[in-house]
N, C-alpha and C positions, 0 to 999 in steps of 0.2 A: 114790270118783272123788277123780282128782286134779286140781286146778285149776293153771290156767297164770299168773302174771300177767306180761303186758307194760309193760314202763315207756317211756312215749318222751319225751327229754328238748327243748326247743328254746328257741330266744329269739324272741320278738315283738318286732320293731321297727318303730318310727314309720320311714317314707320321711324324714320333714324332721327326725328327728334325726340330728346330728353328731358324729366323737366324733375325738380324736387318734390318734394314733400306736400309742402306749403302750397307748392303751383298745383299737384293732383289733387289735393281738396279743392282745391276753389274752381278747378275743372268738372269733378264729379259733384261738388256740390256735398260733401260729406266732411267729416270731422276728421282729423290727426288718428285718433283713436279708435273712429272706425276704420280705417284706411291702415293703422297699425297690426289691428284685428284679422285685417283680409290678410296681410303678409306672414303672420304666426299662424294662421290656417292654411296657408298654402296657397289662397285666390291669387295672391299675387308673387312677382320674384319678383322682386327690385337687384339692380345692379348695387355696391357697395354691400357692406357690415351693421354700421349701424343706420336709427333713423336718421340720421343727420346728414348720411354721407349717399344713401337711395337715393340712384336715379330712375326713373321709370321711361320707357321707351314707349311709343305709338301704339302696339299691342297691347302693352301693360295698361295707358291710359284706356281703350277701350274697354279692353275685360272689367278695370275699375268702374267704370260709366254703368257699363252693363249692370252689374253686380251691384253696385247703388239702387239700380233702376229694380233689379228683379225682387229686391229688399224692400223698395218703399210697395209697388204695386200689388207684389204677390204676398208682402210681409213673410219672405222666405229667413231662416233662419241661417248662419254663414254656413252650414255641411249641407242645406238645402240650396244652398246659393251655388254653391261650388260644383256640387250633380249636376245641377239647371245649365251654368256656366260650360260645363265638363260636355256634356250633350247636346248644346248649341253649337259649342265648336265641331263636334263628329258630324252633328249636319252640315253644318258648311264642306267641312272636307267630302260626306258623300255624294251632294248636290254637287258640287266641284270637278269631283270624279266620273258622276254621270254624264255633267253637263260633257267634259272630255270624249268619253265614251259614243255619246253621240254622235260628239263633232266628227269623230273618228268611223263611224261604219254611216255618214250621211243623212239625206235627208231621210226622215221618219218615215217607214212603210206603213202603208195600212193591212191588220192582219188578216190572212185569209182564214176561213172557217174552215173549223178540222174535218 
């Protein structure tokens, strides 16, 4: 019998952690130019006014990593990436609201025929 091994790599981030532009490019496997374009287009919102002063928190790091994956995997341009990120975040919010509502309602009840 053959055994298949699956390896999953990931980075665990604390939302309170901040990184500079160079560290963000390393974390998301992108170039400084790409990250600067993402900031210019509004995909990322670092603190600081100049690229040398920019600090990205855990939420922005996650967003940047996701943006790079979307661009690479789906070959999206920046406006398409921004739209996809917004839709994914909206989906996460809606799922969280649904989870809370289902928790408040208690166990799911089977629907009775009308």
